[in-house]
C-alpha positions in Angstrom: 0.0 0.0 0.0 2.8 2.3 0.9 4.6 1.3 -2.3 1.5 2.2 -4.4 1.2 5.5 -2.7 4.8 6.2 -3.4 4.4 5.3 -7.1 1.3 7.5 -7.2 3.2 10.4 -5.7 6.0 9.9 -8.1 3.6 9.9 -11.0 2.0 13.1 -9.7 5.4 14.7 -9.1 6.4 13.6 -12.6 3.2 15.1 -14.1 3.7 18.4 -12.2 7.3 18.5 -13.5 6.2 17.8 -17.0 3.5 20.5 -16.7 6.1 22.9 -15.4 8.4 22.1 -18.3 5.6 22.6 -20.8 4.7 26.0 -19.2 8.4 26.9 -19.1 8.6 25.9 -22.8 5.6 27.9 -23.6 7.1 30.9 -21.8 10.4 30.3 -23.8 8.4 30.0 -27.0 6.4 33.1 -26.2 9.6 35.0 -25.4 11.2 33.7 -28.6 8.2 34.7 -30.7 8.2 38.1 -29.0 11.9 38.5 -29.6 11.4 37.5 -33.2 8.6 40.1 -33.6 10.7 42.7 -31.9 13.6 41.8 -34.2 11.4 42.0 -37.3 10.0 45.4 -36.1 13.5 46.7 -35.5 14.6 45.3 -38.9 11.6 47.0 -40.6 12.3 50.2 -38.8 15.9 50.1 -39.8 15.0 49.4 -43.4 12.4 52.2 -43.4 15.0 54.6 -41.8 17.6 53.6 -44.5 15.0 54.2 -47.2 14.1 57.6 -45.8 17.8 58.5 -45.5 18.4 57.4 -49.1 15.4 59.4 -50.3 16.7 62.4 -48.4 20.2 62.0 -49.9 18.7 61.7 -53.5 16.6 64.8 -52.9 19.7 66.7 -51.7 21.8 65.5 -54.7 19.0 66.5 -57.1 18.9 69.9 -55.5 22.7 70.3 -55.8 22.5 69.2 -59.5 19.8 71.7 -60.2 21.8 74.4 -58.5 25.0 73.6 -60.4 23.1 73.4 -63.6 21.6 76.9 -63.0 25.0 78.3 -62.2 26.5 76.7 -65.3 23.8 78.2 -67.5 24.3 81.6 -65.9 28.1 81.4 -66.4 27.5 80.4 -70.0 25.2 83.4 -70.6 27.7 85.8 -68.9 30.6 84.5 -70.9 28.6 84.8 -74.2 27.6 88.4 -73.3 31.3 89.1 -72.4 32.5 87.6 -75.7 29.9 89.6 -77.7 30.8 92.8 -75.8 34.5 92.3 -76.3 34.0 91.6 -80.1 31.9 94.8 -80.4 34.5 96.9 -78.5 37.3 95.5 -80.7 35.2 96.3 -83.8 34.5 99.8 -82.5 38.1 100.4 -81.7 39.3 99.3 -85.2 36.5 101.4 -86.7 37.2 104.5 -84.6 41.0 104.1 -85.2 40.5 104.0 -89.0 38.0 106.9 -88.8 40.5 109.0 -86.8 43.2 108.4 -89.5 40.8 109.3 -92.3 39.6 112.4 -90.6 43.2 113.5 -90.1 43.8 113.3 -93.9 40.9 115.8 -94.7 42.9 118.9 -93.9 45.6 117.7 -96.3 42.9 117.5 -99.0 41.9 121.0 -98.1 45.4 122.2 -98.6 45.7 120.5 -102.0 42.5 122.1 -103.1 43.7 125.6 -102.1 47.0 125.0 -103.9 45.1 123.9 -107.1 42.9 127.0 -106.8 46.0 129.2 -106.7 47.4 127.4 -109.7 44.2 127.7 -111.8 45.8 130.3 -114.0 49.0 128.3 -114.5 49.2 126.3 -117.8 48.2 122.6 -117.6 51.8 121.7 -118.7 53.2 123.4 -115.6 55.2 120.7 -113.7 54.1 122.0 -110.2 50.5 122.1 -111.2 50.7 118.6 -112.8 52.5 117.1 -109.7 50.0 118.7 -107.3 47.0 117.5 -109.3 48.5 114.0 -109.5 48.9 113.8 -105.7 45.5 115.3 -105.1 43.9 112.7 -107.4 45.6 109.9 -105.4 44.3 111.3 -102.1 40.7 111.6 -103.4 40.9 108.1 -104.8 42.1 106.9 -101.4 39.1 108.6 -99.7 36.7 107.0 -102.3 38.1 103.6 -101.7 37.5 104.1 -97.9 33.9 105.1 -98.5 34.4 108.8 -97.8 32.4 111.2 -99.9 31.8 114.9 -99.9 28.6 116.4 -98.5 26.6 118.3 -101.1 26.1 121.8 -99.8 26.0 124.6 -102.4 22.4 125.5 -103.3 21.1 123.0 -100.7 18.6 123.9 -98.0 20.5 124.5 -94.7 20.5 121.3 -92.6 21.9 121.4 -89.1 22.6 117.6 -89.3 25.0 118.2 -92.3 26.0 121.9 -92.2 27.6 124.3 -89.8 26.7 127.9 -90.5 29.6 130.4 -90.3 27.7 133.5 -91.3 24.6 134.8 -93.2 24.6 137.1 -96.2 21.8 138.6 -98.2 20.5 136.0 -100.6 21.3 136.7 -104.3 17.7 135.7 -105.1 14.4 134.8 -103.4 14.9 131.1 -104.1 18.3 131.1 -102.2 16.8 132.3 -98.9 17.6 129.7 -96.2 19.9 127.9 -98.6 23.7 127.5 -98.7 25.2 130.2 -100.8 28.9 129.2 -100.4 31.1 126.6 -98.7 34.0 127.7 -96.6 35.1 124.1 -95.8 33.8 120.9 -97.3 32.0 118.4 -95.2 32.4 114.6 -95.5 30.5 111.3 -94.9 32.2 108.1 -93.8 29.7 105.6 -95.1 26.4 107.2 -93.9 28.0 108.9 -90.9 29.0 112.6 -91.0 32.6 112.8 -89.9 33.0 116.5 -90.6 30.2 119.1 -91.0 30.4 121.4 -94.0 31.1 125.0 -92.9 28.8 127.1 -95.0 27.4 130.6 -95.6 23.6 130.9 -95.7 21.5 133.3 -97.7 18.8 135.3 -95.9 
């Protein structure tokens, strides 16, 4: 009887032990599952954080690219403007330099014309007259080749854009009032630009 009770007690003890082990195993399994869920959540959070960080980096890089592209376009435009401005300045310098030389020749032409006017009574075979006429012809041809032409003044209506009035005299006729009666110094165009105004006498 005592032996049977002992066996029964052992069985009960063994059952309790098994039940405790099952409970402990369930706790372990629960902890493991919880840990696995926690691990998955942490992994998901890390992945999401990495994605957010990557998206932020891409956005920053795109912003930098757009900024650099804008700066590049601005620099290109500024350089193009600088190049055009420099070319125009060079062209203007060459043009103004050539214009200055041509203008400085005009008084020489005036002197040759005065000399020829004084020689008008000399015979055409006169060596001095022939030489002066030859040089004068070369100068006038030089002016023509360089697009310099004389401004028409005599008998023309006075124009402040072309003429410079030196004085006024009584007009020889009614039709000459307000017109150029005589030219004291010839005026010239360079292409379509007036480089020297004609100095004139106006009838009134």
